[in-house]
TORTORPA-217466 format. One record per residue (C-alpha): residue in one letter; chain; z negated, x, y. Coordinates in steps of 0.001 Angstrom, whole numbers, always signed. Each point is the difference from the previous one (the first is absolute). Example, Ala and Ser with C-alpha at 12.3 -4.5 7.8 and 13.67 -1.06 7.14 Angstrom:
BEGIN
PT   aa   ch         z         x         y
PT    A    A     -7800    +12300     -4500
PT    S    A      +660     +1370     +3440
//
This chain:
BEGIN
PT   aa   ch         z         x         y
PT    M    A      -214    +14015    +21461
PT    T    A     +3717     -1887      -893
PT    A    A      -170     -1468     -3491
PT    S    A     +2432     +1691     -3008
PT    L    A     +2656     -2762      -853
PT    A    A     -1162      +751     -3819
PT    G    A     -3913      -228     +1127
PT    G    A      +136     -3954      +142
PT    Y    A      +590      -627     -3343
PT    D    A     -1605      +650     -3367
PT    L    A     +3243      +159     -2054
PT    V    A     +3140     +1380       +54
PT    V    A     +3041     -1146     -2256
PT    F    A     +2683     +2198       -73
PT    D    A     +3740      -587     -1118
PT    L    A      +964     +3145     -1798
PT    D    A     +3906      +857      +147
PT    G    A      +774      +194     +3633
PT    V    A     -3945      +282     +1083
PT    V    A     -1820     +3265     -2003
PT    Y    A     +3273     +1079     -2190
PT    L    A     +3897      -345      +148
PT    I    A     +1000       +40     -3629
PT    D    A     -2587     +1928     -1441
PT    K    A      -586     +2861     +3042
PT    P    A     -3026      -295     +2537
PT    I    A      +723     -1013     +3842
PT    D    A     -1190     +3141     +1439
PT    G    A     -4157     -1086     +1374
PT    A    A       -56     -2994     -2250
PT    A    A     -2470     +1619     -2244
PT    E    A     -1987     +1526     +2451
PT    A    A      -218     -3871     +1799
PT    I    A     -1023     -1651     -3332
PT    E    A     -2949     +2421      -636
PT    R    A      -363      -515     +3611
PT    L    A     -1345     -3575      -975
PT    R    A     -1543      +405     -2412
PT    D    A     -2331     +2868     +1477
PT    A    A      -354     -2768     +2816
PT    G    A     -1255     -2255     -3100
PT    T    A     +2797     -2538      +899
PT    A    A     +1499     -1697     -3491
PT    V    A     +3475      +945     -1251
PT    A    A     +1856     -1425     -1757
PT    Y    A     +4506      -115      -773
PT    A    A     +2027     -2818      -599
PT    T    A     +3291      +358     -1591
PT    N    A     +3384     -2077      -368
PT    N    A      +957     +3077     -2706
PT    A    A      +133     -1440     -3364
PT    S    A     +1329     +2754     -1863
PT    R    A     -3439     +1902      +272
PT    R    A     -3458     -1141     -1184
PT    A    A     -3145      -222     +2185
PT    A    A      -673     +3100     -2744
PT    D    A     +2814     +1328      +230
PT    V    A      -133      +234     +4220
PT    A    A     -3909      +962       +94
PT    A    A     +1267     +3511     -1838
PT    L    A     +2461      +353     +2000
PT    L    A     -1764      -111     +3535
PT    T    A     -2434     +1622     -1474
PT    G    A     +2281     +2986      -883
PT    M    A     +1198      -434     +3984
PT    G    A     -3282      +848     +1386
PT    V    A      -761     -3361      +667
PT    P    A     -3621     -1256     -2925
PT    A    A      +986     -3197     -1366
PT    A    A     -1181     -2668     -2908
PT    S    A     +1709     -1835     -1821
PT    G    A     -2300     -3116     +1269
PT    E    A     +1163      +994     +3423
PT    V    A     +3416      -633      -703
PT    L    A     +1683     -3209      -358
PT    T    A     +3810      -227     -1181
PT    S    A     +2190     -3128      +137
PT    A    A      +886      +856     -4121
PT    G    A     -3961      -576      -724
PT    A    A      +220     -2960     +2102
PT    A    A     +3244     -1429     -1407
PT    A    A     -1307      +189     -3453
PT    A    A     -3449     -1224      +695
PT    M    A     +1599     -3362     +1675
PT    L    A     +2083      -128     -2986
PT    A    A     -3103      -308     -2342
PT    D    A     -1577     -2427     +1891
PT    R    A     +3140     -2136      -404
PT    L    A      +820      +742     -3325
PT    P    A     -1390      -164     -3856
PT    A    A      -607     +3442     -1139
PT    G    A     +2778     +1867     -1840
PT    A    A     +3020     -2453     +1660
PT    P    A     +3171     +1936      +571
PT    V    A      +282     +1307     +3313
PT    L    A     +4228     +1607      +607
PT    V    A     -1657     +2978     +2428
PT    V    A     +2791     +1955     +2209
PT    G    A     -1548     +2983     +1671
PT    A    A     -1833     +2925      -357
PT    D    A     -1911     +1112     -3420
PT    A    A     -3468      -167     +1827
PT    L    A      +603     -4119      +584
PT    R    A     +1184       -46     -3577
PT    A    A     -3620     +1421      -679
PT    E    A     -1108     -2035     +2084
PT    V    A      +978     -3625     -1607
PT    R    A      -975     +1498     -3345
PT    E    A     -3718     +1252     +1124
PT    A    A       +48     -4333     +1460
PT    G    A      +413      -618     -3825
PT    L    A     +3364      -878      +509
PT    V    A     +3124      +770     -1809
PT    P    A     +2176     +1907     +2124
PT    V    A     +4014      -535     -1783
PT    E    A     +3844     +1015     +1887
PT    R    A     +2417     -2660     -1545
PT    A    A      +273     -4025     +1142
PT    D    A      +554      -906     -3824
PT    D    A     -3758     +1447      -354
PT    A    A      -230     -3639     +1738
PT    P    A     -3115     +1390     +2751
PT    V    A     -2331     -2293     +1866
PT    A    A      +769     +1866     +2989
PT    V    A     +1914     +2821     +1347
PT    V    A     -2194     +2979     +2616
PT    Q    A     +2332     +2072     +2047
PT    G    A     -1729     +3127     +1688
PT    Y    A     +1770     +2847     +1191
PT    G    A     +1375     +2776     -2301
PT    P    A     +2741     +2490      +708
PT    D    A     +1420       -89     -3680
PT    V    A      +826     -3916      +403
PT    G    A     +3451      -909      -589
PT    W    A     +2336     -2638      -212
PT    R    A      -958     -1058     -3759
PT    L    A     -3455      -413      +470
PT    L    A      +583     -1950     +3406
PT    A    A     +3120     -2504     -1942
PT    E    A     -3142      -388     -2741
PT    A    A     -2295      -922     +2668
PT    S    A     +2631     -2474     +1224
PT    L    A      +293     -1697     -3070
PT    A    A     -4047      -818      -787
PT    V    A      -220     -1041     +3031
PT    R    A     +3210     -2675       -37
PT    A    A     -2048     -1038     -3238
PT    G    A     -2742      -475     +1442
PT    A    A     -2378     +2790      +301
PT    L    A     -2365      +636     +2899
PT    W    A     +1245     +2378     +2743
PT    M    A     -2067     +2080     +1748
PT    A    A      +487     +3345     +2014
PT    T    A     -2782     +2802      +849
PT    N    A     +2064      -126     +3453
PT    T    A     +2132       -71     +1676
PT    D    A      +968     +2411     +2815
PT    R    A     +3346      +758      +356
PT    T    A      -483     +4190      +139
PT    L    A     -2518     +2871      -618
PT    P    A      -328     +2818     +1525
PT    S    A     +1219     +3569      -528
PT    P    A      +797     +3036     +1781
PT    R    A     +3802      -199      +101
PT    G    A      -211     -3784     +1213
PT    P    A     -1288     -3830     -1049
PT    L    A     +1617      +104     -3741
PT    P    A      -429     -3871     -1539
PT    G    A     -2495     -1487      -909
PT    N    A     -1735     -2776     -2389
PT    G    A     +1464     -2479     +2586
PT    S    A     +3567     +1264      -155
PT    L    A      +164      -402     -3855
PT    V    A     -2047     -3665      +348
PT    S    A     +2980      -859     +2300
PT    V    A     +2627      +872     -3013
PT    L    A     -2167     -3248     -2502
PT    R    A      -447     -2091     +3711
PT    T    A     +3361      +395      +423
PT    A    A     +1281      -780     -4319
PT    L    A     -2327     -2808       -60
PT    D    A      +280     -1229     +3549
PT    R    A     -3819      -203      +496
PT    D    A     -2672     +2027      +815
PT    P    A     -3037     +1295     -2071
PT    D    A     -2722     -2989     -1242
PT    V    A     -2587     +2326     +1229
PT    V    A      -685     +3395     +1948
PT    V    A     -2525     +2032      -330
PT    G    A      -307     +2849     +2475
PT    K    A      +209      +627     +2951
PT    P    A      +577     -2326     +2594
PT    A    A     -2296     -1910     -2045
PT    P    A     -3606      +654      +873
PT    A    A     -1418       +88     -3418
PT    L    A      +196     +3742      -384
PT    F    A     -2078      +381     +3252
PT    D    A     -2327     -2966      -569
PT    T    A      -741     +1628     -3426
PT    A    A      -726     +3700     +1692
PT    A    A     -2503     -1903     +2209
PT    S    A     -1666     -1669     -2248
PT    L    A      -764     +2909     -2315
PT    A    A     -1011     +1854     +2869
PT    G    A     -2414     -3005     +1588
PT    S    A     +1952     +1006     +3052
PT    R    A      -998     -2437     +3309
PT    R    A     +2464     +1950     +1863
PT    P    A     +2940     +1652     -1641
PT    L    A     +3158     +1722     +1897
PT    V    A     +3552      +110     -2011
PT    V    A     +2056     +2528      +202
PT    G    A     +3788       -49      -257
PT    D    A     +3290     +1146     +1032
PT    R    A     +1633     -3136      -783
PT    L    A      +247     -2898     +2394
PT    D    A     +1627     -2276     -2478
PT    T    A     -2657     +1007     -3409
PT    D    A     -2950     +1324     +1629
PT    I    A      -861     -1336     +3771
PT    E    A     +1737     -3517     -1133
PT    G    A     -2608      +261     -3249
PT    A    A     -3099     +1134     +2486
PT    V    A      +823     -3320     +2838
PT    G    A      +386     -2103     -3125
PT    A    A     -3764     +1619     -1005
PT    G    A     -1306      -719     +2825
PT    M    A      -806     +3767      +495
PT    D    A      +732     +2134     +3130
PT    S    A     +2535     +2948     -1186
PT    V    A     +1724     +3313     +1368
PT    L    A     +3691     +1165      -292
PT    V    A      +981     +3465      -259
PT    L    A     +2965     +1650      +403
PT    T    A      +211     +2410     -2968
PT    G    A     +2101     -2698     -1883
PT    V    A     +2663     -2960      -254
PT    S    A      -881     -2091     +3530
PT    G    A      +655     +1722     +3583
PT    P    A      -413     -1140     +3588
PT    A    A     +3084     -1747       -98
PT    D    A     -1526     -2233     -2938
PT    L    A     -3006      -703     +1569
PT    I    A     +1359      -784     +3350
PT    A    A     +2262     -2603     -2330
PT    A    A     -3332     -1416     -1903
PT    P    A      -752     -3370      +283
PT    A    A     -4069      -923       -67
PT    S    A      -591       -99     -3817
PT    R    A     +1697     +3917      +284
PT    R    A     -2308      +992     +2923
PT    P    A     -2749     +2400     -1007
PT    T    A     -2947      +620     +2146
PT    Y    A     +1068     +3617      +532
PT    V    A     +2566     +2882      -117
PT    C    A      -652     +3410      -510
PT    T    A     +1929     +2982      -595
PT    D    A     -1280      +933     -3304
PT    L    A     -3281      -238     -1469
PT    S    A     -2020     +2490     +2494
PT    G    A      +382     -2794     +1929
PT    L    A     -2525     -2035     -1578
PT    F    A     -2405     +2306     +1585
PT    G    A     +1000      -259     +3527
PT    A    A     -1058     -3069     +2824
PT    A    A      +317     -3214     -1450
PT    E    A     +1366     -1930     +2902
PT    A    A     +2853     +3091      +555
PT    A    A     +1328      -980     -3097
PT    R    A      -522     -3834      +202
PT    I    A     +3144     -2041     +1048
PT    P    A      +276     -2293     +2542
//
């Protein structure tokens, strides 16, 4: 009997937007696929570059969609960024936060003080996606970085998927500061950096993890960097034309139309 694609792995790490849901609406068949993995004894984790929600909020959102999830199974770029800042900075250090309330909450919980003005002498700027981020806050961040603050980006996704098509992501807003400052961020935390995937595998005690994502430039490149096999699903940002043009650093192990492909034959989905 031919082995299923997912059957060769002990952990499946899912990206969320464009893989499990599209802007808070579940993708057809996603909940059933994840339940099927759990029933087979395969561990499941979620790694998202979206810094606008905390892990507990993401777990609650998934559970409400019919995908039971625990906060410990969710890794966000916001939580990872706050933890990294806490490792680098003294407790109580001021950090200028460009992003959503979830990122501010993560920074505060890490023992740091979120601020919004360069005059507050922040020692770091952390920038993540937030739908209400505007010119004023970007200007304050620019001033703070020019004054010597560390500049950390939670991720550099140029776009995020939506039912109406791709929308500007955090990478687009990072580009605003990159243009103004004429330099790159000091640190980029989320995918394609391998940290989220490495942490997921470590927490699960996985020896054979599989990454599932919809973006070649973040999910798949991150998996390649982490030395993990990966699946590109065609329910989000990257499409067949992108896959054909992808360099080796962004080449997935498999490609599937959607998550149902995890239960098909591995060799049928494998990229030559």
